[in-house]
C-alpha positions as YAML, in Angstrom:
chain: A
units: angstrom
residues:
- id: 1
  name: MET
  ca: [-18.56, 150.95, 82.12]
- id: 2
  name: THR
  ca: [-14.81, 150.38, 80.70]
- id: 3
  name: THR
  ca: [-13.10, 147.53, 79.54]
- id: 4
  name: HIS
  ca: [-9.73, 147.15, 81.12]
- id: 5
  name: PRO
  ca: [-6.68, 144.96, 80.64]
- id: 6
  name: PHE
  ca: [-6.51, 142.66, 83.30]
- id: 7
  name: SER
  ca: [-3.97, 140.49, 84.73]
- id: 8
  name: GLN
  ca: [-4.48, 138.30, 88.35]
- id: 9
  name: VAL
  ca: [-1.06, 137.15, 89.74]
- id: 10
  name: ASP
  ca: [0.12, 134.54, 92.51]
- id: 11
  name: VAL
  ca: [2.59, 135.86, 95.00]
- id: 12
  name: PHE
  ca: [5.38, 134.30, 97.43]
- id: 13
  name: ALA
  ca: [4.06, 131.17, 95.05]
- id: 14
  name: ARG
  ca: [7.37, 128.81, 94.32]
- id: 15
  name: ALA
  ca: [5.07, 127.09, 91.95]
- id: 16
  name: PRO
  ca: [1.20, 128.90, 91.02]
- id: 17
  name: LEU
  ca: [-1.43, 128.30, 92.80]
- id: 18
  name: THR
  ca: [0.58, 128.09, 95.86]
- id: 19
  name: GLY
  ca: [0.77, 131.44, 96.99]
- id: 20
  name: ASN
  ca: [-1.81, 134.92, 97.46]
- id: 21
  name: PRO
  ca: [-3.45, 135.85, 94.56]
- id: 22
  name: VAL
  ca: [-3.91, 139.56, 93.73]
- id: 23
  name: ALA
  ca: [-6.61, 140.60, 91.16]
- id: 24
  name: VAL
  ca: [-5.03, 144.21, 89.06]
- id: 25
  name: VAL
  ca: [-6.70, 146.07, 86.86]
- id: 26
  name: HIS
  ca: [-4.39, 147.74, 84.56]
- id: 27
  name: VAL
  ca: [-4.94, 151.83, 83.03]
- id: 28
  name: ALA
  ca: [-7.77, 152.38, 85.60]
- id: 29
  name: ALA
  ca: [-8.45, 156.26, 85.54]
- id: 30
  name: GLU
  ca: [-11.63, 155.75, 84.21]
- id: 31
  name: VAL
  ca: [-12.88, 153.52, 87.29]
- id: 32
  name: GLY
  ca: [-14.94, 155.44, 90.15]
- id: 33
  name: ASP
  ca: [-14.52, 154.63, 93.41]
- id: 34
  name: ASP
  ca: [-17.46, 153.06, 93.88]
- id: 35
  name: ALA
  ca: [-16.77, 151.11, 91.21]
- id: 36
  name: MET
  ca: [-13.49, 150.01, 92.71]
- id: 37
  name: ALA
  ca: [-14.77, 148.65, 95.66]
- id: 38
  name: ALA
  ca: [-18.03, 147.13, 93.98]
- id: 39
  name: PHE
  ca: [-15.27, 145.02, 91.99]
- id: 40
  name: ALA
  ca: [-12.84, 144.20, 94.84]
- id: 41
  name: ASN
  ca: [-15.37, 142.91, 96.59]
- id: 42
  name: TRP
  ca: [-17.06, 140.52, 93.53]
- id: 43
  name: THR
  ca: [-13.23, 139.37, 93.48]
- id: 44
  name: ASN
  ca: [-13.54, 138.49, 96.89]
- id: 45
  name: LEU
  ca: [-9.79, 138.13, 96.94]
- id: 46
  name: SER
  ca: [-7.67, 139.81, 100.07]
- id: 47
  name: GLU
  ca: [-7.04, 142.26, 97.80]
- id: 48
  name: THR
  ca: [-7.74, 143.90, 94.25]
- id: 49
  name: THR
  ca: [-5.49, 146.66, 92.91]
- id: 50
  name: PHE
  ca: [-6.07, 149.42, 89.98]
- id: 51
  name: LEU
  ca: [-3.22, 150.89, 88.12]
- id: 52
  name: LEU
  ca: [-3.26, 155.01, 87.59]
- id: 53
  name: PRO
  ca: [-1.08, 157.58, 85.65]
- id: 54
  name: ALA
  ca: [1.39, 158.75, 88.75]
- id: 55
  name: GLU
  ca: [1.21, 161.91, 90.31]
- id: 56
  name: HIS
  ca: [4.49, 161.98, 91.96]
- id: 57
  name: PRO
  ca: [7.03, 163.04, 89.83]
- id: 58
  name: VAL
  ca: [9.15, 160.31, 91.00]
- id: 59
  name: ALA
  ca: [6.82, 157.41, 90.41]
- id: 60
  name: ASP
  ca: [6.64, 155.26, 87.98]
- id: 61
  name: TYR
  ca: [2.55, 154.61, 88.34]
- id: 62
  name: ARG
  ca: [-0.14, 155.01, 91.31]
- id: 63
  name: LEU
  ca: [-1.88, 152.54, 93.06]
- id: 64
  name: ARG
  ca: [-5.15, 151.98, 94.91]
- id: 65
  name: ILE
  ca: [-5.74, 148.97, 96.80]
- id: 66
  name: PHE
  ca: [-9.17, 147.12, 97.68]
- id: 67
  name: THR
  ca: [-9.95, 144.29, 99.87]
- id: 68
  name: PRO
  ca: [-13.46, 143.27, 100.06]
- id: 69
  name: SER
  ca: [-14.46, 145.66, 102.88]
- id: 70
  name: GLY
  ca: [-12.93, 148.80, 101.91]
- id: 71
  name: GLU
  ca: [-9.16, 150.59, 100.54]
- id: 72
  name: LEU
  ca: [-6.05, 150.21, 102.33]
- id: 73
  name: PRO
  ca: [-3.29, 152.90, 102.02]
- id: 74
  name: PHE
  ca: [-0.95, 150.41, 101.75]
- id: 75
  name: ALA
  ca: [-0.18, 146.23, 101.38]
- id: 76
  name: GLY
  ca: [2.47, 144.03, 100.45]
- id: 77
  name: HIS
  ca: [1.74, 140.83, 98.29]
- id: 78
  name: PRO
  ca: [-0.33, 143.51, 96.25]
- id: 79
  name: THR
  ca: [2.56, 145.76, 95.60]
- id: 80
  name: LEU
  ca: [4.61, 142.78, 94.29]
- id: 81
  name: GLY
  ca: [1.94, 141.54, 92.32]
- id: 82
  name: SER
  ca: [1.13, 144.91, 90.92]
- id: 83
  name: ALA
  ca: [4.60, 145.74, 89.88]
- id: 84
  name: HIS
  ca: [4.74, 142.35, 87.99]
- id: 85
  name: ALA
  ca: [1.94, 142.57, 86.26]
- id: 86
  name: TRP
  ca: [2.50, 146.45, 85.63]
- id: 87
  name: LEU
  ca: [6.36, 145.82, 84.28]
- id: 88
  name: GLU
  ca: [4.91, 142.53, 82.53]
- id: 89
  name: GLN
  ca: [2.30, 144.66, 80.56]
- id: 90
  name: GLY
  ca: [5.10, 146.62, 79.15]
- id: 91
  name: GLY
  ca: [5.76, 149.44, 81.79]
- id: 92
  name: ARG
  ca: [9.16, 150.76, 81.57]
- id: 93
  name: PRO
  ca: [10.33, 152.37, 85.31]
- id: 94
  name: ALA
  ca: [12.35, 155.56, 85.26]
- id: 95
  name: ARG
  ca: [15.51, 154.08, 86.69]
- id: 96
  name: GLU
  ca: [16.52, 150.68, 85.89]
- id: 97
  name: GLY
  ca: [16.28, 148.44, 88.23]
- id: 98
  name: VAL
  ca: [14.02, 150.23, 90.02]
- id: 99
  name: VAL
  ca: [10.16, 150.57, 90.04]
- id: 100
  name: VAL
  ca: [8.67, 153.45, 92.60]
- id: 101
  name: GLN
  ca: [4.94, 152.78, 93.37]
- id: 102
  name: GLN
  ca: [2.95, 155.68, 94.67]
- id: 103
  name: CYS
  ca: [0.00, 155.00, 97.24]
- id: 104
  name: GLY
  ca: [-1.75, 155.85, 99.66]
- id: 105
  name: ILE
  ca: [1.17, 155.43, 102.68]
- id: 106
  name: GLY
  ca: [3.71, 157.15, 100.00]
- id: 107
  name: LEU
  ca: [6.37, 156.31, 97.79]
- id: 108
  name: VAL
  ca: [7.13, 152.53, 98.06]
- id: 109
  name: GLU
  ca: [10.66, 151.53, 96.26]
- id: 110
  name: LEU
  ca: [10.86, 148.19, 94.61]
- id: 111
  name: ARG
  ca: [14.14, 146.27, 93.70]
- id: 112
  name: HIS
  ca: [13.86, 144.51, 90.02]
- id: 113
  name: ASP
  ca: [16.08, 142.35, 89.01]
- id: 114
  name: ASP
  ca: [16.65, 138.82, 87.51]
- id: 115
  name: GLU
  ca: [15.43, 137.01, 90.53]
- id: 116
  name: GLY
  ca: [12.14, 138.70, 90.63]
- id: 117
  name: LEU
  ca: [11.08, 141.76, 93.07]
- id: 118
  name: ALA
  ca: [10.86, 142.60, 96.40]
- id: 119
  name: PHE
  ca: [9.93, 145.95, 98.26]
- id: 120
  name: ARG
  ca: [11.49, 148.06, 101.04]
- id: 121
  name: ALA
  ca: [9.63, 147.54, 104.22]
- id: 122
  name: PRO
  ca: [7.76, 151.00, 104.74]
- id: 123
  name: GLU
  ca: [7.86, 153.23, 108.40]
- id: 124
  name: LEU
  ca: [5.53, 151.96, 110.57]
- id: 125
  name: LEU
  ca: [2.33, 154.20, 110.87]
- id: 126
  name: ARG
  ca: [2.07, 152.63, 114.23]
- id: 127
  name: ALA
  ca: [4.73, 151.14, 116.77]
- id: 128
  name: GLY
  ca: [5.12, 150.50, 120.33]
- id: 129
  name: VAL
  ca: [3.93, 148.49, 123.23]
- id: 130
  name: VAL
  ca: [0.15, 146.39, 122.88]
- id: 131
  name: ASP
  ca: [-2.05, 146.87, 126.04]
- id: 132
  name: ASP
  ca: [-2.09, 143.80, 128.28]
- id: 133
  name: GLU
  ca: [-5.76, 143.90, 127.64]
- id: 134
  name: VAL
  ca: [-5.65, 143.75, 124.00]
- id: 135
  name: ILE
  ca: [-2.97, 140.83, 124.50]
- id: 136
  name: ALA
  ca: [-5.19, 138.80, 126.43]
- id: 137
  name: GLU
  ca: [-8.09, 139.07, 124.33]
- id: 138
  name: ILE
  ca: [-6.46, 137.78, 121.20]
- id: 139
  name: ALA
  ca: [-4.71, 135.45, 122.81]
- id: 140
  name: ASP
  ca: [-8.19, 134.04, 124.28]
- id: 141
  name: ALA
  ca: [-10.06, 134.72, 120.90]
- id: 142
  name: LEU
  ca: [-6.63, 132.64, 119.22]
- id: 143
  name: ASP
  ca: [-6.72, 130.18, 122.09]
- id: 144
  name: ILE
  ca: [-3.19, 130.93, 122.59]
- id: 145
  name: ASP
  ca: [-1.42, 130.24, 125.97]
- id: 146
  name: SER
  ca: [-0.29, 133.87, 127.39]
- id: 147
  name: SER
  ca: [2.52, 131.74, 128.29]
- id: 148
  name: ARG
  ca: [3.57, 130.68, 124.66]
- id: 149
  name: VAL
  ca: [3.31, 134.67, 123.87]
- id: 150
  name: VAL
  ca: [7.13, 135.94, 123.79]
- id: 151
  name: ASP
  ca: [6.84, 139.61, 123.26]
- id: 152
  name: SER
  ca: [4.23, 141.83, 121.19]
- id: 153
  name: ASN
  ca: [3.88, 145.39, 119.64]
- id: 154
  name: TRP
  ca: [2.36, 147.54, 116.79]
- id: 155
  name: ILE
  ca: [3.53, 146.81, 113.37]
- id: 156
  name: ASP
  ca: [1.21, 149.08, 111.55]
- id: 157
  name: ASN
  ca: [2.03, 149.90, 107.98]
- id: 158
  name: GLY
  ca: [-0.97, 150.61, 106.77]
- id: 159
  name: PRO
  ca: [-3.48, 147.72, 107.50]
- id: 160
  name: GLY
  ca: [-3.32, 148.06, 111.24]
- id: 161
  name: TRP
  ca: [-1.25, 145.04, 112.23]
- id: 162
  name: VAL
  ca: [-0.66, 143.54, 115.91]
- id: 163
  name: GLY
  ca: [2.17, 141.41, 116.03]
- id: 164
  name: LEU
  ca: [2.45, 138.42, 118.40]
- id: 165
  name: GLN
  ca: [6.05, 136.49, 118.87]
- id: 166
  name: LEU
  ca: [5.81, 132.92, 119.86]
- id: 167
  name: LEU
  ca: [7.43, 130.44, 121.26]
- id: 168
  name: SER
  ca: [7.56, 128.16, 118.01]
- id: 169
  name: ALA
  ca: [6.10, 127.35, 114.59]
- id: 170
  name: ASP
  ca: [4.10, 124.93, 116.19]
- id: 171
  name: ASP
  ca: [2.37, 127.33, 118.46]
- id: 172
  name: VAL
  ca: [1.48, 129.64, 115.05]
- id: 173
  name: LEU
  ca: [0.05, 126.46, 113.59]
- id: 174
  name: ALA
  ca: [-2.06, 126.05, 116.50]
- id: 175
  name: ALA
  ca: [-4.12, 128.86, 116.51]
- id: 176
  name: ASP
  ca: [-7.63, 128.63, 116.39]
- id: 177
  name: PRO
  ca: [-9.23, 131.61, 115.63]
- id: 178
  name: THR
  ca: [-12.80, 132.48, 116.80]
- id: 179
  name: PRO
  ca: [-15.41, 135.14, 116.24]
- id: 180
  name: ALA
  ca: [-13.99, 136.65, 119.43]
- id: 181
  name: LEU
  ca: [-10.96, 138.17, 117.40]
- id: 182
  name: GLY
  ca: [-13.45, 140.70, 116.06]
- id: 183
  name: ASP
  ca: [-12.13, 143.50, 114.03]
- id: 184
  name: HIS
  ca: [-8.14, 143.24, 115.55]
- id: 185
  name: LYS
  ca: [-5.61, 142.68, 112.60]
- id: 186
  name: VAL
  ca: [-3.08, 140.03, 114.01]
- id: 187
  name: GLY
  ca: [0.00, 138.59, 112.55]
- id: 188
  name: LEU
  ca: [1.97, 135.89, 114.46]
- id: 189
  name: ILE
  ca: [5.56, 134.84, 113.88]
- id: 190
  name: GLY
  ca: [7.46, 131.56, 115.44]
- id: 191
  name: PRO
  ca: [10.64, 129.71, 114.92]
- id: 192
  name: HIS
  ca: [11.03, 126.34, 112.88]
- id: 193
  name: LEU
  ca: [13.15, 123.82, 114.40]
- id: 194
  name: PRO
  ca: [16.97, 124.05, 112.38]
- id: 195
  name: GLY
  ca: [16.38, 122.07, 109.14]
- id: 196
  name: GLY
  ca: [12.70, 122.37, 109.04]
- id: 197
  name: PRO
  ca: [11.08, 124.31, 105.67]
- id: 198
  name: ALA
  ca: [11.80, 127.47, 106.48]
- id: 199
  name: ASP
  ca: [12.91, 129.70, 109.02]
- id: 200
  name: PHE
  ca: [9.64, 130.94, 110.77]
- id: 201
  name: GLU
  ca: [6.18, 130.14, 110.47]
- id: 202
  name: VAL
  ca: [3.92, 133.35, 110.04]
- id: 203
  name: ARG
  ca: [-0.14, 133.65, 109.79]
- id: 204
  name: ALA
  ca: [-1.98, 136.52, 109.34]
- id: 205
  name: PHE
  ca: [-5.71, 137.03, 110.46]
- id: 206
  name: ALA
  ca: [-7.69, 140.09, 109.42]
- id: 207
  name: GLY
  ca: [-11.41, 139.90, 109.94]
- id: 208
  name: GLY
  ca: [-11.77, 143.33, 110.17]
- id: 209
  name: LEU
  ca: [-10.50, 144.06, 106.49]
- id: 210
  name: GLY
  ca: [-13.19, 141.26, 105.11]
- id: 211
  name: VAL
  ca: [-10.55, 138.47, 105.31]
- id: 212
  name: ALA
  ca: [-10.57, 135.85, 108.19]
- id: 213
  name: GLU
  ca: [-6.92, 134.28, 107.18]
- id: 214
  name: ASP
  ca: [-4.29, 135.89, 104.72]
- id: 215
  name: PRO
  ca: [-2.73, 133.58, 102.55]
- id: 216
  name: VAL
  ca: [1.14, 135.18, 102.83]
- id: 217
  name: THR
  ca: [0.93, 138.85, 103.66]
- id: 218
  name: GLY
  ca: [3.86, 141.50, 102.55]
- id: 219
  name: SER
  ca: [2.86, 144.27, 104.77]
- id: 220
  name: LEU
  ca: [2.46, 142.26, 107.74]
- id: 221
  name: ASN
  ca: [6.19, 140.48, 107.47]
- id: 222
  name: ALA
  ca: [7.64, 144.04, 106.42]
- id: 223
  name: GLY
  ca: [6.11, 144.84, 110.45]
- id: 224
  name: PHE
  ca: [7.68, 142.05, 111.70]
- id: 225
  name: ALA
  ca: [11.15, 142.90, 110.23]
- id: 226
  name: ARG
  ca: [11.34, 146.30, 110.95]
- id: 227
  name: TRP
  ca: [10.20, 145.47, 114.64]
- id: 228
  name: LEU
  ca: [12.33, 142.23, 115.58]
- id: 229
  name: ILE
  ca: [15.58, 142.55, 113.41]
- id: 230
  name: ARG
  ca: [16.08, 146.13, 115.02]
- id: 231
  name: SER
  ca: [15.33, 144.54, 117.82]
- id: 232
  name: GLY
  ca: [17.80, 141.70, 117.54]
- id: 233
  name: ALA
  ca: [15.06, 138.93, 118.00]
- id: 234
  name: LEU
  ca: [15.61, 138.07, 114.47]
- id: 235
  name: PRO
  ca: [18.54, 137.91, 112.06]
- id: 236
  name: PRO
  ca: [19.27, 140.05, 108.93]
- id: 237
  name: LYS
  ca: [18.19, 137.76, 106.63]
- id: 238
  name: TYR
  ca: [15.44, 134.58, 106.76]
- id: 239
  name: VAL
  ca: [13.08, 133.02, 105.07]
- id: 240
  name: VAL
  ca: [9.04, 132.43, 106.01]
- id: 241
  name: ARG
  ca: [6.43, 129.85, 105.22]
- id: 242
  name: GLN
  ca: [3.08, 131.52, 105.60]
- id: 243
  name: GLY
  ca: [-0.29, 129.60, 104.34]
- id: 244
  name: THR
  ca: [0.25, 126.06, 105.58]
- id: 245
  name: ALA
  ca: [-2.93, 126.22, 107.44]
- id: 246
  name: LEU
  ca: [-4.69, 127.34, 103.95]
- id: 247
  name: GLY
  ca: [-3.22, 124.66, 101.79]
- id: 248
  name: ARG
  ca: [-0.91, 127.12, 100.34]
- id: 249
  name: ASP
  ca: [3.27, 126.98, 100.37]
- id: 250
  name: GLY
  ca: [4.32, 130.59, 100.38]
- id: 251
  name: ARG
  ca: [7.43, 131.68, 100.79]
- id: 252
  name: VAL
  ca: [8.49, 135.09, 101.65]
- id: 253
  name: VAL
  ca: [12.29, 136.33, 101.87]
- id: 254
  name: VAL
  ca: [13.10, 139.22, 104.11]
- id: 255
  name: THR
  ca: [17.02, 140.63, 103.37]
- id: 256
  name: THR
  ca: [18.31, 143.56, 105.24]
- id: 257
  name: ASP
  ca: [21.15, 145.62, 102.81]
- id: 258
  name: GLU
  ca: [23.78, 147.55, 104.22]
- id: 259
  name: VAL
  ca: [22.00, 151.01, 105.30]
- id: 260
  name: GLY
  ca: [19.52, 148.99, 107.32]
- id: 261
  name: ASP
  ca: [16.93, 148.54, 105.02]
- id: 262
  name: HIS
  ca: [14.46, 145.66, 104.73]
- id: 263
  name: TRP
  ca: [13.49, 144.32, 101.78]
- id: 264
  name: ILE
  ca: [10.33, 141.86, 101.48]
- id: 265
  name: GLY
  ca: [10.63, 139.60, 98.41]
- id: 266
  name: GLY
  ca: [9.10, 136.55, 96.67]
- id: 267
  name: ALA
  ca: [7.98, 134.70, 93.43]
- id: 268
  name: CYS
  ca: [5.35, 136.14, 91.34]
- id: 269
  name: THR
  ca: [3.66, 134.21, 88.49]
- id: 270
  name: THR
  ca: [1.06, 135.46, 86.33]
- id: 271
  name: VAL
  ca: [-2.30, 133.02, 86.34]
- id: 272
  name: ILE
  ca: [-5.34, 134.93, 84.40]
- id: 273
  name: SER
  ca: [-4.67, 137.58, 82.00]
- id: 274
  name: GLY
  ca: [-6.80, 139.17, 79.87]
- id: 275
  name: SER
  ca: [-9.55, 141.92, 79.96]
- id: 276
  name: VAL
  ca: [-12.50, 143.24, 82.48]
- id: 277
  name: THR
  ca: [-15.64, 145.08, 82.22]
- id: 278
  name: ILE
  ca: [-16.03, 147.71, 85.10]
...
């Protein structure tokens, strides 16, 4: 067993304890695969990450991301939280203002400035039409009236998301997950009325990853951005509220740059720092 610096970071949180926590183990090259999986299962957070030396010449570090039940090639809030923790522990990116993370999906670029961090939404591993049978199964499992579903799409950038666009934020909040959802990883998005707490409400259900409902989800919001901004259904810049049904108050800021890339950002706060023996 070895001892490592440790951080637990609240991500997409306007105030501490309102976002989605990620556990970050620093200097983790000596931690084996089984130990990583066991520690992630023990933390029982939606994700636990391990910071390793980069293998790609362009990357500043390599990140491995685990849920309680397995490893992911990419996830959003762990990307932001781990970059925040790496910088806080003295990490210095090769390019000023830009952090390059190497993970299972490849290289992920983050912008770092005085206002915080945002990652460039990665390419989708799977996109396109979702079978009607799958949509009917998901709608039934979430107790959603099919007439309230505006559109659906595969928006998989690692976790395996199916995205459903609903008519309103109230429809998103009214969803009631049941065990019939099974291994589906499902995201819901719907608009708030003008003047509401945010532009859109989002929820994420990922029982297949060992997470019944994720408080605030970067990968899902990245998938929604790539699908719905590019289809013209969403504006190039907007703010999402997520975590309401779990008593959280997460905020995700989505922006689009001049070349059409989408950036998923939010505030990060380190809540716990110390060491861990694995």
